C-alpha positions as CSV (number, residue, x, y, z in Angstrom):
1,M,-17.5,14.4,4.1
2,N,-14.9,16.9,3.1
3,K,-13.6,15.6,-0.2
4,S,-12.3,18.2,-2.7
5,F,-10.0,15.5,-4.1
6,K,-10.6,12.3,-6.0
7,W,-10.1,8.8,-4.7
8,N,-8.4,6.2,-6.8
9,S,-10.4,3.0,-5.9
10,G,-7.9,0.6,-7.5
11,L,-4.9,2.1,-5.8
12,Y,-6.8,2.2,-2.5
13,K,-7.8,-1.5,-2.8
14,N,-4.1,-2.5,-3.2
15,F,-3.0,-0.7,-0.1
16,S,-5.8,-1.0,2.4
17,Q,-5.3,-4.5,3.8
18,N,-5.0,-3.2,7.4
19,Q,-8.4,-1.4,7.1
20,L,-10.0,-4.5,5.6
21,N,-8.8,-6.7,8.5
22,W,-10.1,-4.2,11.1
23,G,-13.4,-4.0,9.2
24,K,-13.9,-7.8,9.3
25,E,-13.3,-7.7,13.1
26,L,-15.9,-5.0,13.4
27,I,-18.5,-6.9,11.4
28,E,-18.2,-9.6,14.1
29,K,-19.1,-7.0,16.7
30,L,-22.0,-5.8,14.6
31,A,-23.2,-9.4,14.3
32,P,-25.8,-8.9,11.5
33,Q,-28.9,-11.1,12.0
34,T,-31.0,-12.7,9.3
35,G,-33.5,-10.2,7.9
36,E,-31.9,-7.1,9.3
37,N,-31.4,-3.9,7.3
38,I,-27.9,-2.5,7.7
39,L,-26.4,0.9,6.6
40,D,-22.7,1.0,5.9
41,V,-21.4,4.6,6.1
42,G,-18.4,5.4,4.0
43,C,-18.5,2.0,2.4
44,G,-15.6,2.6,0.0
45,N,-15.2,-0.3,-2.5
46,G,-18.0,-2.2,-0.9
47,I,-16.2,-5.3,0.2
48,L,-17.4,-5.1,3.8
49,T,-20.9,-4.1,2.7
50,A,-21.1,-7.2,0.6
51,E,-20.1,-9.4,3.6
52,I,-22.8,-7.7,5.7
53,A,-25.3,-8.4,2.9
54,K,-24.5,-12.1,3.0
55,L,-25.0,-12.3,6.7
56,A,-28.2,-10.2,6.9
57,A,-30.0,-11.7,3.9
58,P,-32.9,-11.4,3.0
59,G,-32.5,-8.1,4.8
60,K,-31.0,-5.2,2.9
61,A,-27.5,-3.7,3.1
62,L,-27.0,-0.2,1.8
63,G,-23.5,1.2,1.3
64,I,-23.1,5.0,1.0
65,D,-20.0,7.0,0.1
66,S,-19.3,10.5,-1.1
67,S,-16.8,9.2,-3.7
68,E,-18.2,8.4,-7.1
69,D,-15.2,6.4,-8.0
70,M,-15.6,4.2,-5.0
71,I,-19.3,3.6,-5.6
72,N,-18.7,2.8,-9.2
73,S,-16.1,0.3,-8.2
74,A,-18.5,-1.3,-5.6
75,Q,-21.3,-1.6,-8.1
76,Q,-19.0,-3.2,-10.7
77,S,-17.7,-5.7,-8.2
78,Y,-21.0,-6.6,-6.6
79,S,-23.8,-6.7,-9.1
80,I,-27.5,-6.7,-8.3
81,N,-27.8,-10.1,-9.9
82,D,-25.3,-11.7,-7.5
83,Y,-26.3,-9.6,-4.5
84,P,-30.0,-8.8,-4.8
85,N,-30.2,-7.4,-1.3
86,L,-27.2,-5.1,-1.7
87,L,-27.4,-1.5,-2.8
88,F,-24.8,1.3,-3.2
89,K,-25.5,5.1,-3.3
90,I,-23.3,8.1,-3.8
91,C,-24.1,10.2,-0.7
92,P,-22.2,11.7,2.2
93,I,-23.6,10.9,5.6
94,E,-24.1,14.7,6.1
95,R,-26.8,14.7,3.3
96,F,-28.3,11.2,4.0
97,E,-32.0,11.2,4.6
98,S,-33.8,8.2,5.9
99,K,-36.1,7.6,8.9
100,D,-36.6,4.5,11.0
101,A,-35.3,2.2,8.2
102,F,-32.2,0.4,9.6
103,D,-31.6,-2.1,12.4
104,G,-27.9,-1.3,12.5
105,V,-25.4,1.3,11.2
106,F,-21.9,0.2,10.6
107,S,-18.8,2.3,9.6
108,N,-15.2,1.3,9.4
109,A,-12.2,3.6,8.8
110,S,-14.3,6.4,7.4
111,L,-15.9,8.8,9.8
112,H,-12.6,10.7,10.6
113,W,-13.2,12.3,7.1
114,V,-16.4,13.9,8.5
115,K,-16.1,17.5,9.7
116,D,-19.6,17.9,11.2
117,H,-20.0,14.9,13.4
118,Q,-23.1,16.3,15.1
119,L,-25.0,16.4,11.8
120,A,-23.7,13.0,10.8
121,L,-24.8,11.4,14.0
122,K,-28.2,13.1,13.8
123,N,-28.7,11.6,10.4
124,I,-27.6,8.2,11.7
125,Y,-30.0,8.5,14.6
126,K,-32.9,9.3,12.3
127,A,-32.1,6.4,10.1
128,L,-32.2,3.9,12.9
129,R,-35.3,2.1,14.1
130,N,-36.0,2.1,17.8
131,G,-33.7,-0.4,19.4
132,G,-31.3,-0.1,16.5
133,R,-27.5,-0.1,17.1
134,I,-24.4,1.6,15.8
135,V,-21.0,0.0,15.5
136,L,-18.4,2.5,14.3
137,Q,-14.6,2.6,14.2
138,F,-12.5,5.4,12.8
139,G,-9.4,7.4,13.5
140,G,-9.2,9.1,16.9
141,K,-6.9,11.5,18.7
142,N,-3.2,11.1,17.6
143,N,-4.1,8.6,14.8
144,A,-1.1,8.0,12.5
145,H,0.8,10.8,14.2
146,Q,4.2,9.6,12.9
147,V,3.0,10.1,9.3
148,V,1.2,13.3,10.1
149,D,4.4,14.7,11.6
150,A,6.4,13.7,8.5
151,F,3.8,15.5,6.2
152,E,3.8,18.6,8.4
153,K,7.6,18.9,8.3
154,V,7.7,18.6,4.5
155,I,4.8,20.9,3.7
156,N,6.6,23.6,5.7
157,E,9.6,23.5,3.4
158,Q,9.9,26.7,1.3
159,K,9.4,24.9,-2.1
160,Y,6.1,23.3,-0.9
161,S,4.6,25.7,1.6
162,P,2.8,27.9,-1.0
163,Y,0.6,25.0,-2.0
164,F,-0.5,24.5,1.6
165,N,-1.0,28.0,3.0
166,D,-4.8,27.8,3.3
167,M,-5.0,24.1,4.1
168,E,-7.0,22.9,7.1
169,F,-6.2,19.6,8.7
170,P,-8.3,17.2,6.6
171,W,-9.5,14.8,9.4
172,S,-11.4,14.9,12.6
173,F,-9.4,12.9,15.1
174,L,-11.6,13.3,18.2
175,T,-11.3,12.1,21.8
176,V,-13.4,9.6,23.6
177,E,-14.9,12.3,25.8
178,E,-15.8,14.5,22.8
179,Y,-17.6,11.7,21.1
180,K,-19.5,10.5,24.2
181,L,-20.9,14.0,24.6
182,L,-22.1,14.1,21.0
183,L,-23.9,10.8,21.3
184,I,-25.6,11.6,24.5
185,E,-26.7,15.0,23.3
186,I,-28.4,13.5,20.3
187,G,-30.2,10.9,22.3
188,F,-28.3,7.7,22.0
189,T,-28.3,5.3,24.9
190,K,-26.1,2.4,26.1
191,V,-23.2,4.5,24.9
192,D,-19.8,2.8,24.9
193,V,-16.8,4.7,23.4
194,F,-13.2,3.7,23.8
195,M,-9.9,4.2,22.1
196,S,-7.8,1.2,20.9
197,Q,-4.4,1.0,19.2
198,K,-4.3,-1.0,16.0
199,N,-1.0,-0.4,14.4
200,A,-0.7,-0.6,10.6
201,I,2.1,-2.9,9.4
202,L,3.7,-1.8,6.1
203,N,6.1,-4.2,4.4
204,G,9.0,-1.9,3.4
205,K,9.3,1.5,1.7
206,Q,7.3,0.4,-1.4
207,E,4.2,-0.5,0.6
208,L,4.7,2.7,2.7
209,E,4.7,4.7,-0.6
210,G,1.6,2.9,-1.9
211,W,-0.3,3.7,1.3
212,I,0.7,7.3,1.2
213,R,-0.3,7.7,-2.5
214,S,-3.6,5.9,-2.0
215,T,-4.7,7.4,1.4
216,W,-3.1,10.7,2.0
217,T,-4.6,12.4,-1.1
218,P,-5.7,15.6,0.6
219,Y,-2.0,16.6,0.6
220,L,-1.0,15.2,-2.8
221,S,-4.0,16.7,-4.6
222,R,-2.7,20.2,-3.8
223,L,0.6,19.7,-5.7
224,P,1.4,20.1,-9.4
225,E,1.7,16.7,-11.0
226,D,5.5,17.1,-11.6
227,S,6.1,17.7,-7.9
228,I,4.2,14.7,-6.4
229,D,7.0,12.1,-6.8
230,S,9.7,14.3,-5.1
231,F,7.2,15.3,-2.3
232,V,6.3,11.7,-1.6
233,R,10.0,10.7,-1.5
234,E,10.7,13.5,1.0
235,V,7.8,12.5,3.2
236,I,9.1,8.9,3.2
237,E,12.6,10.0,4.0
238,C,11.4,12.1,6.9
239,F,9.2,9.3,8.2
240,C,12.1,6.7,8.0
241,H,14.5,9.1,9.7
242,E,12.3,9.0,12.8
243,N,10.8,5.5,12.5
244,K,13.2,2.6,11.8
245,P,12.1,-0.6,10.2
246,S,12.0,-3.9,12.1
247,N,14.4,-6.8,11.4
248,K,11.9,-7.9,8.8
249,G,12.0,-4.6,7.1
250,Q,8.5,-3.6,8.2
251,F,7.3,-0.2,9.3
252,E,4.8,0.2,12.1
253,V,2.4,3.1,12.2
254,E,0.6,3.8,15.4
255,M,-3.1,4.0,14.6
256,F,-5.5,5.1,17.3
257,R,-9.1,4.0,16.6
258,L,-12.3,5.4,18.2
259,N,-14.7,2.5,18.8
260,V,-18.3,3.6,19.2
261,F,-21.2,1.5,20.3
262,A,-24.7,2.8,21.1
263,R,-28.4,2.3,20.6
264,K,-31.5,4.3,19.8
265,S,-34.1,3.7,22.4
């Protein structure tokens, strides 16, 4: 995964309730069975991996993530004494090596960080046993477009633009058709890919700011420390100008999620 910035696991935990809720729904679709070995790609702070470990015991659950801070947080929260069938490893999926080891591969709100999806899916395919399944959900085409638009407007301002001259868009928000083709080329069968809209609800400007600071780090990490606060304020102002809160003071961000289901025959 493309991560030249550092995650703050504590801040992310405070402002990732939407992702957590979606992940719990996705675990129901994975439906881990007793004794299965499951790989969680982009496990973050490990909260969903721990839930999978409970359901799959005595099978193993392995959570991998490219962020050292996230893995450290996961290991501190879910010790080997309390979760003997749960392991965490610092490793991006692009460098993960395993063969015929897992009954299922799960990933929630993570794979849009991957630039080389063909390599990621090849490694996932190798890691699966014959008959194994993948259950993945991540940002798709037009995901969070209201916030992306606000960032794009602010980074083009004269005072900020020098910090973003060489910046590439940090995420891979792919279409249903693009992902289906990748899966079929690699050899997956029973391929089912569709887009769903799962809007993020943010309770006022404070929660909006927390989400921006915890999740939109590819932008913030490029700025001098003394410019971050003013930059975030301007992004929020730009967003709020185009997106009015509800009567309850909540902001709604349109999140488009790619849902991916397939098997290795």
